[in-house]
C-alpha positions in Angstrom: 0.0 0.0 0.0 2.8 2.4 0.9 4.5 1.7 -2.4 1.3 2.3 -4.3 0.7 5.6 -2.6 4.2 6.8 -3.2 3.9 5.8 -6.8 0.7 7.8 -7.2 2.4 10.8 -5.5 5.4 10.9 -7.7 3.3 10.4 -10.8 1.1 13.4 -9.8 4.2 15.5 -9.2 5.8 14.6 -12.5 2.6 15.6 -14.4 1.9 18.8 -12.4 3.9 21.1 -14.7 2.4 19.6 -17.7 -1.2 20.1 -16.4 -0.6 23.7 -15.2 -0.7 25.2 -18.7 2.3 24.0 -20.7 0.0 22.2 -23.1 -1.9 25.4 -23.9 1.4 27.2 -24.6 2.7 24.3 -26.7 -0.4 24.4 -28.9 0.6 27.9 -30.1 2.9 28.0 -33.1 5.7 29.9 -31.4 8.4 29.3 -33.9 6.7 27.5 -36.8 8.4 29.7 -39.5 11.6 31.0 -37.8 13.7 30.0 -40.8 11.6 32.1 -43.2 11.9 35.1 -40.8 15.7 35.0 -40.7 17.5 38.0 -42.2 18.9 37.8 -45.7 22.6 37.8 -44.6 21.9 34.9 -42.2 20.2 32.9 -44.8 23.3 33.1 -47.0 25.4 31.4 -44.3 25.8 27.7 -44.5 23.6 25.5 -42.3 26.7 24.5 -40.3 26.9 28.1 -39.0 23.3 28.3 -37.8 22.1 27.1 -34.4 19.2 24.6 -34.9 17.1 23.2 -32.1 16.5 19.4 -32.1 14.9 16.7 -30.1 16.3 13.4 -28.9 14.3 10.2 -29.8 11.8 12.4 -31.5 9.1 9.7 -32.1 8.6 8.4 -28.5 5.6 10.3 -27.6 3.2 7.3 -28.1 5.2 4.3 -27.1 3.2 1.1 -26.6 3.6 -0.5 -23.1 4.9 -4.1 -23.2 6.6 -6.8 -21.1 9.3 -7.3 -23.7 12.4 -5.0 -24.1 13.3 -3.8 -27.5 16.2 -4.9 -29.6 18.0 -1.7 -29.0 18.6 -2.6 -25.4 21.6 -4.6 -24.2 21.3 -8.3 -23.5 21.4 -8.1 -19.6 18.5 -5.6 -19.6 16.4 -7.9 -21.8 17.1 -10.8 -19.5 16.0 -8.8 -16.5 12.8 -7.8 -18.2 12.1 -11.5 -19.0 12.6 -12.4 -15.4 10.6 -9.6 -13.9 7.9 -8.8 -16.5 5.4 -7.0 -14.2 8.0 -4.6 -12.7 9.4 -4.1 -16.2 6.0 -3.2 -17.6 5.7 -0.5 -14.9 9.2 0.9 -15.2 9.9 0.8 -19.0 7.4 3.4 -20.1 8.6 5.8 -17.3 12.2 5.5 -18.5 11.7 5.1 -22.2 9.5 8.1 -23.2 11.7 11.1 -24.0 9.1 13.4 -25.7 5.6 14.3 -24.7 4.9 16.1 -28.0 4.4 14.4 -31.3 6.5 15.3 -34.4 4.0 17.8 -35.7 3.9 19.8 -32.5 7.7 19.7 -32.2 8.0 21.2 -35.6 5.5 23.9 -34.8 7.6 24.8 -31.7 10.8 25.3 -33.7 12.4 21.9 -33.8 14.2 21.3 -37.1 16.3 18.3 -36.3 14.5 14.9 -35.6 16.3 11.9 -34.2 14.5 8.8 -35.5 15.5 5.3 -34.5 13.6 2.6 -36.3 13.3 -1.2 -36.3 12.0 -3.7 -38.8 9.2 -5.6 -37.2 8.9 -8.9 -39.1 5.6 -9.9 -37.5 3.9 -6.8 -38.8 6.1 -6.3 -41.9 6.4 -2.6 -41.0 9.1 -0.1 -39.9 8.4 1.4 -36.5 10.1 3.8 -34.0 11.9 2.1 -31.1 13.3 3.2 -27.8 13.1 0.1 -25.5 9.5 0.0 -26.6 7.8 0.2 -30.0 6.2 3.5 -31.1 4.5 4.9 -34.2 5.2 3.7 -37.7 7.7 5.5 -39.9 5.1 6.2 -42.6 2.9 8.1 -40.2 5.9 10.2 -39.0 6.9 11.0 -42.6 3.3 12.0 -43.4 3.2 14.4 -40.5 6.5 16.0 -41.6 5.3 16.2 -45.2 2.1 18.1 -44.1 4.1 20.5 -42.0 6.5 21.3 -44.9 3.6 21.7 -47.3 2.2 24.4 -44.9 5.7 26.0 -44.5 7.5 25.8 -47.8 10.5 27.9 -46.7 11.4 25.6 -43.7 14.1 22.9 -43.7 14.0 19.7 -41.6 16.9 17.4 -40.9 16.0 13.7 -40.5 18.7 11.7 -38.7 18.2 7.9 -38.8 20.9 7.3 -36.2 20.2 3.6 -35.6 18.3 1.0 -37.6 17.7 -2.4 -36.1 17.0 -5.8 -37.7 17.4 -4.2 -41.1 18.3 -6.1 -44.3 18.9 -4.7 -47.7 15.2 -4.8 -48.6 14.3 -2.8 -45.5 16.8 -0.1 -46.5 15.3 0.0 -50.0 11.8 0.2 -48.6 12.7 3.1 -46.3 14.4 5.0 -49.2 11.3 4.5 -51.3 9.1 5.9 -48.6 11.3 9.0 -48.4 11.2 9.5 -52.2 7.4 9.0 -52.4 6.9 11.3 -49.4 9.2 14.2 -50.3 10.3 13.7 -53.9 12.2 16.8 -55.2 12.3 18.3 -51.7 15.1 15.8 -50.7 18.4 17.7 -50.7 21.4 15.8 -52.3 24.5 15.4 -50.3 27.3 17.9 -51.1 30.7 16.9 -52.5 33.3 16.0 -49.9 35.5 19.0 -50.7 32.7 21.6 -50.5 30.9 23.0 -47.4 27.3 22.4 -46.4 24.7 24.2 -48.5 23.3 27.6 -47.3 19.7 28.1 -46.3 19.1 30.6 -49.1 20.4 28.0 -51.7 18.1 25.3 -50.3 15.1 27.7 -50.3 15.8 28.8 -53.9 16.3 25.3 -55.0 13.2 23.9 -53.3 15.1 21.6 -51.0 13.4 21.1 -47.6 14.6 17.7 -46.3 18.1 16.6 -45.4 18.3 12.8 -44.7 21.3 11.5 -42.7 21.4 7.8 -43.2 24.0 5.1 -42.2 24.1 3.6 -45.7 24.8 5.4 -49.0 21.9 4.0 -51.0 20.9 7.1 -52.8 22.2 10.6 -53.7 20.1 12.2 -51.0 21.6 10.0 -48.2 24.1 12.1 -46.2 26.7 10.1 -44.5 27.7 10.4 -40.8 30.9 12.2 -41.8 28.8 15.2 -42.9 27.0 15.3 -39.5 28.9 13.8 -36.5 26.9 13.2 -33.4 29.1 12.3 -30.3 27.4 10.7 -27.4 28.3 12.0 -23.9 26.9 8.9 -22.0 26.9 10.6 -18.6 24.7 11.9 -15.8 27.2 14.5 -14.5 26.5 18.2 -15.3 30.1 19.2 -15.2 31.2 16.4 -17.5 28.4 17.3 -19.9 29.4 20.9 -20.1 33.0 20.0 -20.6 32.1 17.5 -23.2 29.9 20.0 -25.2 32.5 22.8 -25.1 35.4 20.6 -26.2 33.4 19.1 -29.1 32.0 22.4 -30.3 35.4 24.1 -30.2 37.0 21.2 -32.1 34.2 20.7 -34.7 34.6 21.4 -38.5 32.7 24.7 -39.2 31.9 23.4 -42.8 30.1 20.3 -41.6 26.9 19.8 -39.6 27.5 18.9 -35.9 25.1 17.5 -33.3 25.5 18.4 -29.6 23.6 15.9 -27.6 22.5 17.7 -24.4 21.1 14.6 -22.8 21.7 12.5 -19.7 21.8 8.7 -20.1 20.4 6.9 -17.0 22.4 4.1 -15.6 20.9 0.9 -14.2 21.7 2.2 -10.7 19.6 5.4 -11.4 16.6 3.3 -12.3 17.1 1.0 -9.2 17.5 3.9 -6.8 14.6 5.9 -8.3 12.0 3.2 -9.1 9.0 5.5 -8.8 10.7 8.4 -10.6 10.7 9.0 -14.4 13.2 10.0 -17.0 11.8 13.5 -17.1 12.2 14.2 -13.3 15.5 12.3 -12.7 17.4 13.2 -15.9 15.7 15.6 -18.3 15.1 18.5 -15.9 18.7 18.8 -14.4 20.1 18.1 -17.9 18.0 20.9 -19.5 19.2 23.3 -16.8 22.8 22.5 -17.5 22.3 22.9 -21.3 20.6 26.2 -20.7 23.4 27.6 -18.6 25.9 26.3 -21.2 24.0 28.0 -24.1 23.9 31.3 -22.2 27.7 31.4 -22.3 27.5 31.3 -26.2 24.4 33.5 -26.4 24.8 36.7 -28.4 22.5 39.7 -28.4 19.9 39.6 -31.2 19.7 42.4 -33.8 16.2 43.6 -34.8 17.2 45.0 -38.3 18.0 42.9 -41.4 21.4 43.9 -42.9 23.2 43.0 -46.0 26.6 41.2 -46.2 28.5 44.4 -46.8 26.9 46.2 -43.9 27.6 43.2 -41.7 31.3 43.2 -42.7 31.5 47.0 -42.2 29.8 46.7 -38.8 32.0 43.9 -37.7 35.1 45.8 -38.7 33.9 49.0 -37.0 33.0 47.0 -33.9 36.4 45.4 -33.9 38.0 48.9 -34.3 35.8 50.2 -31.4 36.7 47.2 -29.3 40.4 47.9 -29.9 40.0 51.6 -29.0 38.1 50.7 -25.9 40.9 48.3 -24.9 43.5 51.0 -25.5 41.4 53.5 -23.5 40.9 51.0 -20.8 44.6 50.2 -20.6 45.5 54.0 -20.5 43.0 54.5 -17.7 44.4 51.6 -15.8 47.9 52.9 -16.2 46.8 56.3 -15.0 45.0 54.7 -12.1 48.1 52.7 -11.3 50.3 55.9 -11.5 47.9 57.7 -9.1 47.9 54.7 -6.7 51.7 54.6 -6.8 51.9 58.4 -6.1 49.3 58.0 -3.3 51.3 55.1 -1.8 54.5 57.0 -2.0 53.0 60.0 -0.3 51.7 57.7 2.4 55.1 56.1 2.8 56.8 59.5 2.9 54.4 60.6 5.6 55.1 57.5 7.6 58.8 58.0 7.2 58.4 61.6 8.3 56.4 60.6 11.3 59.0 58.0 12.1 61.7 60.6 11.6 60.1 63.1 13.9 61.5 61.5 17.1 64.9 61.4 15.4 64.6 65.2 14.7 63.5 65.9 18.2 66.5 63.9 19.5 68.8 65.9 17.2 67.3 69.2 18.3 67.6 68.2 22.0 71.3 67.2 21.4 71.9 70.5 19.7 70.3 72.4 22.5 72.5 70.5 25.0 75.6 71.3 22.9 74.6 74.9 22.8 74.1 75.0 26.5 77.4 73.4 27.0 79.1 75.9 24.8 77.3 78.8 26.7 78.5 77.3 30.0 82.0 77.0 28.6 82.0 80.6 27.4 80.7 81.8 30.7 83.4 79.8 32.5 86.0 81.3 30.2 84.6 84.8 30.9 84.7 84.2 34.6 88.3 82.9 34.3 89.3 86.0 32.3 87.7 88.3 34.9 89.6 86.4 37.6 92.8 86.7 35.6 92.2 90.4 35.2 91.7 90.8 38.9 94.8 88.8 39.6 96.8 90.9 37.2 95.5 94.1 38.8 96.4 92.8 42.2 99.8 91.8 41.0 100.3 95.2 39.3 99.2 96.9 42.6 101.5 94.6 44.5 104.4 95.4 42.0 103.8 99.1 42.4 104.0 98.7 46.1 107.1 96.6 45.8 108.6 99.1 43.4 107.8 101.9 45.8 109.4 99.8 48.6 112.3 99.1 46.3 112.8 102.8 45.5 112.6 103.6 49.2 115.0 100.7 49.9 117.3 101.8 47.0 117.4 105.3 48.4 118.2 103.9 51.8 120.7 101.5 50.2 122.3 104.3 48.3 122.8 106.0 51.5 124.0 102.8 53.1 126.1 101.6 50.1 128.8 103.8 51.1 128.8 101.9 54.4 128.2 98.3 53.4 128.4 97.4 49.6 128.3 93.6 50.3 124.8 93.8 51.8 123.4 95.6 48.9 124.6 93.0 46.5 122.9 90.2 48.5 119.6 92.1 48.6 119.7 92.6 44.8 120.2 88.9 44.3 117.2 88.1 46.5 115.0 90.6 44.5 115.9 89.0 41.2 115.1 85.6 42.5 111.7 86.8 43.7 110.9 88.3 40.4 111.8 85.1 38.5 109.6 82.9 40.9 106.4 85.1 40.6 105.0 84.1 37.1 105.3 80.2 37.7 102.0 79.8 39.6 100.1 81.4 36.8 101.4 78.8 34.4 100.6 76.0 36.8 97.1 77.4 37.1 96.5 77.7 33.4 97.6 74.1 32.5 94.6 72.1 34.0 92.0 74.4 32.3 93.6 73.6 28.9 93.3 69.9 29.6 89.6 70.2 30.4 88.9 72.1 27.2 90.7 69.5 25.2 88.6 66.7 26.8 85.4 68.5 26.2 86.3 69.0 22.5 87.1 65.3 22.2 83.8 64.4 23.8 81.9 66.7 21.4 83.7 65.2 18.4 82.8 61.7 19.6 79.2 62.7 20.1 79.1 64.2 16.6 80.5 61.0 15.0 78.0 58.8 16.9 75.2 61.1 15.8 76.4 61.0 12.2 76.6 57.2 12.3 73.0 56.9 13.6 71.8 59.2 10.9 73.5 57.1 8.3 71.9 53.9 9.7 68.5 55.5 9.8 68.9 56.6 6.1 69.9 53.1 5.1 66.9 51.6 6.8 64.6 54.1 5.1 66.1 53.3 1.7 65.6 49.6 2.3 62.0 50.1 3.3 61.4 52.2 0.2 63.0 49.6 -2.0 60.8 46.9 -0.5 57.7 49.0 -0.9 58.6 49.6 -4.6 59.2 45.9 -5.2 55.9 44.9 -3.7 54.1 47.6 -5.7 55.8 46.3 -8.9 54.8 42.8 -8.1 51.2 43.8 -7.5 51.2 45.8 -10.7 52.5 42.9 -12.7 49.9 40.5 -11.1 47.2 43.0 -12.0 48.4 43.2 -15.6 48.6 39.4 -15.9 45.1 39.0 -14.6 43.9 41.6 -17.1 45.6 39.8 -19.9 44.1 36.5 -18.9 40.7 38.1 -18.7 41.2 39.6 -22.2 42.4 36.3 -23.6 39.4 34.5 -22.1 37.1 37.2 -23.5 38.7 36.8 -27.0 38.4 33.0 -26.8 34.7 33.3 -26.0 34.2 35.7 -28.8 36.2 33.5 -31.3 34.7 30.2 -30.0 32.4 28.6 -32.6 28.7 28.5 -31.9 26.9 25.1 -31.4 25.2 23.9 -34.6 22.5 21.4 -33.7 21.5 20.9 -30.0 19.1 18.1 -29.1 17.3 17.7 -25.8 14.6 15.6 -24.1 11.0 16.6 -23.3 10.8 19.6 -25.7 8.5 22.4 -24.5 7.5 20.6 -21.3 9.1 23.1 -18.9 10.2 26.7 -18.8 13.9 25.7 -19.2 13.2 23.6 -22.4 11.2 26.6 -23.8 14.1 28.9 -23.0 16.6 26.5 -24.7 14.6 26.8 -28.0 14.3 30.6 -27.7 18.1 30.9 -27.0 19.0 28.7 -30.0 16.8 30.5 -32.4 17.9 34.0 -31.2 21.6 33.0 -31.5 21.1 33.1 -35.3 20.4 36.9 -35.3 
C-alpha cells in the first residue's frame, strides 16, 4: 500500500507542470516559421553556422507498453525484463518516453532536427520507431513531416536515422522508397566532400526542404555520418556534460553539420535507486538546466534589423575597431590609475617615514640644545676665568707698584747705606731678582689644568658628533631599504594585475572566437520553462 501511494504521489508531481498550462502554450505555433523570418545575410550562411534546435528520440511520444524489451537494449536488460515482467511493464514506459509532443507539435515549436530510431518488425512487416518500446510507424511520421513542410515551404527539416535495427537490404530500400514518395524533389542531395554544407538561401531557392542523414549510401540524398557527426556524452554529470559539449563544439569542423547531444543517459543504478521516478524528473530537468546555462555562455544579443553582407562586414570591422579603441582607452585608464595609486602610496610612505623621523629630529634638536648650553656654559666659564685673571693681574700690578715703591725707598736707603756696606746691597739685589723670577710660575701652573679640560670637552663633542652621524646614516639606510621593499611589492602587485587583465582579455577573446553550437538536441521539448528557454536561445543566436 505504501509503495502504491508513493507511486501515485510521484506520478502526480511529474505531471503537475504539464497540467498547469504547458499544453496550452505548446499548442501555439511559437516558432513555426523561424527560418523564413531570418535576415537575408543569415540565410546566405551555410547550415553549419546556424544554431538549430533538435529533439532526442523524437518519435517516442506514443510508445506502446509491453513486457518485452526492445532490440536496441543490451542483453542483460532484456534478460532482467524477461525475469521480472510485471516490474518491467511499470518501469519501462517511465524510463523510455523522451518526448511528450508528437512530431507535428515539435516542428511547430521550432524543432528542425529529428532523431529517429527505427526497427524492422517482421511480424507486422512494418518499420516502426523504437526506444526500448515500440512506437509509431515510420510512414505516419513521414506524413506528419510532409504536411508541415507543405504548410511552411521555406522551412528545412533534418531527419537523422541514427540507428536501424533488424534491417536487411530490402528494409533499406523500402525506407528510401518511402522517403522518395513522401518528399520527392524536396530531398536535398549530399554535397561533395570538398565543399561545405549548403546555405539556407540556396536550399530555399532550389526547393530543398529535407536533409536525410542515413547510415548507408543507397541514394544521392543520403548524407553520411561524416557530414553530420553526433558524439554521445553517455553521462549523468552536469560538469562532465558541459566540458564534453565545449570541447566538441570548439574542435568541430565549421563546414560540416554537428550535433551536440544535451542529454543524460540513465544508468541501471539510477533506475534501481529511483524506481518510482521518471526519465523526465530524474534526468531531463537537471540536464536541461545545464544545457541552458551552457548555451547562455554562447548566447549573443539579437539584432532587430536585417542587414546586407557588406553592412555586416562593415559593422564587424567597425565593432572590432571600437573594441580595440576601448581596450587602449581601458589600458590607459588603468595605467593612470596605477600611477595615481603609486603616487598616493609613495605619499603615504613619505608621511610614515616623516612621522618615524620626527622623534629622530627631536633627539637631534635636543642634542643641539644640550651642545649649545654646554658651549654657553664654557663661554661663561671662560669669561669668569678671564675676569679672575684680570683681577689677579690688577692685584699683581698693585703689588708690584707697592714693591717698586718699597724698592725705591730701599734703594734710596741703600744708596745711603752703600757707602757703608756694599756687600749687603749685593745680597739684597740677588734676592730681589730671585723673587721676580719665581712670581709668574704659579700662573702657568694654574692655566695648565684648564687647557686639559677644554681638550677633553672638545674630544667628547667630536665623539658625540661622530656617533650622531653614524646613527643618521643607519636610519637613512633603513629608510632606503624600506622604500625599495615597498617599490618591489608595488611592482609585483602591478605585474599581477596586468597578468590578470591579460588573462581576462584572452578569455574574452576566446569566448568571442569560440564557434557556436550547430544542432542541439534535448529531451522533453516544450515541457518546462527551461526547455522553452533553450529553443528561444538557440533561435535567437542566429540573429
